[in-house]
N, C-alpha and C positions, 0 to 999 in steps of 0.2 A: 333495279329489276325491272323499272320501267324506263330505261334508257336504252333497253332491250329492243330490237326490230320486235321481235315476234309476241313482245307486251301489248305494244301496240296494237298490232293485228287482234291477238285473244282479245283486247278491251271494245275493239271495233266493231269484233265478229259477238260479241256479248250484248252489248250495245244497239245492234241494227236486229238482234234474237229477241231482246225483251220489247223493242217497236214492236216487232209485227203484233204483238198481244194487242194494241189498240189499233193502228193500220191495216187497212183493207188489203188483202190477196187480189181478189176478186168480185165485180158489183153485176147485178144481175136478176131476172127475173125468174122464180121460181113456181111452176107450176103444180099449183096440189092437186087432191083427187076430186075439187068440186071446177075444176079449169078456171080457178082465180090464180092469177098472175099476183103473185106479193114482191115486192123489190128487197132484196137484202145485198147484205157486204159480210164476204166470206174473211173472218178474221182468225186469229188461234186462237180465241175463246169458244167461238161456236160449234167446234168440235172437240171432244176430250182428249182423244186419242194427241190431235196437233195439239193441241193447250200441254199438255203433258211431253210432252216431245221436244217443243219450243223452249219451255222452262228447262228441260235436262239440258239442253244446248245450251243457253244463255250462262245457268248457273255451270255449267261443265267447262264452258269458255272462260269465265271470271274465275272459276279456283285453281284454271292450270298457270294464272299468271303466277300465280305466289308458289308455283312445284321447280322456280327458277335453278334451286340447289338438285334437284333430281330429274335431269333432262329426259333420261329416259322414261321414266312414268311422263314425264310432261309433252313427249311426244306421241306415247300410244294415247295417253288422253284425248288430246288433241286430233288423232287420225280416227279416236271411235266419236268424237266427237264430229267429225266432218260426215261418216257414214252414216249416223243419226241427222243429219242436216240434209243430207239428198233424202232419206228415207221420211222428211218431213216435206219436200217439197215434192215428192212422189203424193206423198196421202196428197198436200194441198190440189194437185191437179187431178187426182180422183173427185175431190168435194166438187171441183168444178165442171164434171160432168153431171152432175144432179140439175145445174140450171138449165134452162132452155134457152136461154138468151142473156147477152151479159160481155161486160170487158174486162181484158186484165187491166189493176188500175197500176198508177206509177211507184205507188208502193212497194208494187209485189218483186222490185227490183231488191230490196232490204232482204227479202225471202233468199233470191237468189245468190246476193253476194256474200252471204254468212258461211256456204261451205268454201266458197275461194276465198275469204280471208284464213278461214281455219287451215285451208293447204298452204296459204301463204306462211302461215306460222310454222305449220309445222316444216316448212323446207327452212326457214329457219334456225329453228331449231337444230334441226340435223347437218345445217350449215355449222351451227356453234358448235355438235356434239364434235363434228369432226376436227374443226379448229383447236377443243382441247384435249385430241387426243395427241393432233399432232403437236403441241407443245409439251406434252409429257412425254414426246420417242425424244425430245431433244434433250432432256432433262439426263 
């Protein structure tokens, strides 16, 4: 199970998604109604929808590791999780529009890496499925 490359990609995606719960995506100043600037860091915990989607991505990637006996289901879950991860990036970007000024943090790369790792896992699962089908034809 763990010796398959897609398991490594899925594990890395899960760890990266879980780490975005604590590490910030964007830091900057928010101006409130009284024109007072407050320095804030945008993490997955600061918005409920982003928090839920981040946890869903992390848990789904981790669960997909153990579905190695059912590759079609593993592939569908991985691709659906990648779509949710892209939606999560879009929601992060929408949240950055609320800041008056600020910068993306270096740890924002983790959020961007999650869908890439999921797509690499999906590619490896698909290659594995093709290999199994070709071996079945030889029997």
